C-alpha positions in Angstrom: -136.5 -47.8 104.2 -138.2 -45.1 106.5 -141.4 -46.0 104.8 -141.5 -49.7 104.9 -143.4 -51.8 107.4 -141.9 -53.8 110.5 -143.1 -56.9 108.7 -141.9 -55.7 105.3 -138.3 -54.8 107.0 -137.8 -58.5 108.3 -138.4 -59.7 104.9 -136.2 -57.5 103.0 -133.6 -58.4 106.0 -134.3 -62.1 105.4 -133.9 -61.9 101.5 -130.5 -60.4 102.2 -129.4 -63.1 105.2 -130.6 -65.7 102.3 -128.6 -64.1 99.2 -125.8 -63.6 101.5 -125.9 -67.8 102.7 -126.7 -69.0 98.7 -123.2 -66.6 97.8 -121.4 -68.5 100.8 -123.0 -71.8 99.8 -121.9 -71.2 95.8 -118.1 -70.2 97.4 -117.5 -73.7 99.3 -119.1 -75.4 96.1 -117.1 -73.6 93.6 -113.5 -74.6 95.8 -114.7 -78.2 96.4 -115.5 -78.3 92.4 -111.9 -77.0 92.1 -110.0 -79.2 94.1 -111.9 -82.2 92.9 -111.3 -81.2 89.3 -107.5 -80.8 90.5 -107.4 -84.3 91.4 -109.1 -85.7 88.3 -106.5 -83.5 86.2 -103.4 -85.3 88.0 -105.0 -88.5 87.8 -105.3 -88.4 84.1 -102.1 -86.6 83.9 -99.6 -89.1 85.9 -102.0 -92.0 86.3 -101.9 -92.2 89.9 -101.6 -89.7 92.9 -101.8 -88.9 96.5 -104.9 -87.5 97.7 -105.5 -85.3 100.4 -104.5 -87.1 104.1 -108.0 -86.6 105.4 -110.5 -88.3 107.9 -112.9 -87.9 106.1 -114.8 -91.6 105.4 -115.2 -90.6 101.9 -112.3 -89.7 101.0 -110.6 -92.4 102.4 -112.6 -94.7 100.5 -111.8 -93.3 97.8 -107.8 -93.2 98.4 -108.3 -97.3 98.8 -110.4 -97.4 95.3 -107.3 -95.0 93.7 -104.5 -97.4 95.3 -106.6 -100.8 94.9 -107.1 -99.7 90.5 -102.9 -98.5 90.8 -102.4 -102.7 92.1 -101.5 -100.7 95.8 -103.3 -103.7 97.5 -101.3 -102.5 100.6 -102.3 -98.9 100.4 -105.2 -99.6 100.0 -106.5 -102.1 102.8 -104.9 -98.7 105.3 -107.3 -97.1 103.3 -110.2 -98.9 103.6 -109.4 -99.4 107.3 -109.6 -95.9 107.8 -113.0 -96.1 106.0 -114.7 -98.6 107.9 -115.4 -95.9 111.1 -117.8 -94.0 108.7 -121.1 -93.0 110.5 -122.7 -93.8 107.2 -123.9 -97.6 107.6 -124.0 -97.9 103.6 -120.4 -96.4 103.5 -119.1 -98.1 106.6 -120.7 -101.8 104.6 -119.1 -100.9 101.4 -115.7 -100.5 102.8 -115.3 -104.0 104.6 -116.3 -105.2 100.9 -114.2 -103.4 99.2 -111.2 -104.1 102.1 -112.5 -108.0 101.7 -111.9 -107.8 97.7 -108.1 -106.2 98.4 -107.2 -109.4 101.1 -108.5 -111.6 98.6 -106.5 -110.1 95.9 -103.3 -109.8 97.9 -104.2 -113.5 98.9 -104.6 -115.1 95.3 -101.1 -113.2 94.6 -99.2 -114.8 97.4 -100.8 -118.3 97.1 -99.5 -117.8 93.1 -96.3 -116.9 93.7 -95.8 -119.0 96.4 -96.9 -122.4 94.6 -94.6 -121.3 91.6 -91.7 -121.1 93.7 -92.2 -124.1 96.0 -95.6 -125.9 95.6 -98.8 -126.2 96.8 -100.3 -123.9 99.6 -102.7 -124.6 102.4 -103.3 -122.2 104.1 -103.0 -118.4 103.6 -104.0 -115.9 106.2 -105.1 -113.3 103.7 -107.8 -115.4 102.8 -108.6 -115.5 106.5 -109.3 -111.8 106.7 -110.9 -111.2 103.9 -113.3 -113.8 104.8 -113.9 -111.7 108.3 -114.3 -108.6 106.1 -116.5 -109.8 103.5 -118.9 -111.6 106.9 -118.8 -107.7 108.3 -120.3 -106.4 105.6 -123.0 -108.7 105.8 -123.0 -108.2 109.0 -123.9 -104.1 108.6 -125.9 -104.8 104.9 -127.4 -107.9 104.2 -128.2 -107.1 101.0 -124.9 -106.4 100.0 -124.9 -109.6 96.8 -121.2 -108.7 96.0 -120.2 -109.5 99.7 -122.4 -113.0 99.1 -121.1 -113.6 95.8 -117.3 -113.1 96.8 -117.8 -115.3 100.5 -118.9 -117.8 98.9 -116.5 -118.0 95.9 -113.7 -117.4 98.5 -115.2 -120.8 100.6 -114.8 -122.7 97.3 -111.9 -121.7 96.1 -109.6 -120.8 99.1 -106.5 -123.2 99.0 -107.4 -124.4 102.5 -111.6 -125.6 101.6 -110.3 -126.7 98.1 -109.8 -130.6 99.2 -112.8 -130.5 102.0 -115.4 -131.2 99.4 -114.5 -134.5 97.6 -116.1 -136.9 97.8 -114.0 -140.2 99.4 -115.3 -143.0 97.8 -114.5 -145.3 95.0 -117.2 -146.1 91.8 -119.3 -149.0 92.6 -118.9 -150.0 89.0 -115.2 -149.7 87.9 -113.7 -150.5 91.8 -111.5 -147.6 90.9 -110.9 -144.3 92.7 -113.2 -141.6 92.1 -111.3 -138.8 89.2 -110.9 -135.4 91.8 -111.3 -133.4 88.8 -113.4 -129.6 89.8 -116.3 -129.2 90.5 -119.0 -131.6 89.2 -116.6 -133.7 92.2 -118.4 -131.4 95.0 -120.5 -132.3 97.8 -123.4 -130.6 98.0 -123.4 -128.2 101.2 -126.8 -126.1 101.9 -125.3 -124.1 104.4 -123.7 -122.2 101.9 -124.5 -120.4 99.1 -126.5 -117.8 97.7 -130.2 -117.5 99.0 
């Protein structure tokens, strides 16, 4: 090394630094891979496992996805709410969209349960929360077609909205009231729908 020029010494030192950085990055990626692999094995064995508590929005989004697919919608709502604070706009929009889906599923389950026990339900706060979540997702990422579609579906199928679009007239030939039998009786509304 005594016979090397100063420039060659800097190049050799830089090569050693790059080698050390590559080794450190390899160890970090291996540790992360091992953690993910451990979680995957636990999910395959048990069907569900609690993800480590983390403030990382991606981890919270993954926890929400896992809870939603395990049909634990209340846990999914909490995790997706935590994931909304992501610095990445695309992840925040997906978190809002997923939150809307979770509220929509909770609202459907509550409506079905209520209608089975008592009768028709004309309002449900879960549908309002889902509507707000879809709109928030569309504010962040207007091209999110899934949120736009689900918002349209919610607007048409929510219990409080079902009766608002019906025509309230009679048939001029038969002089009997129109039959309200589904989508064919819905009035056109140009304010809603996919572009």
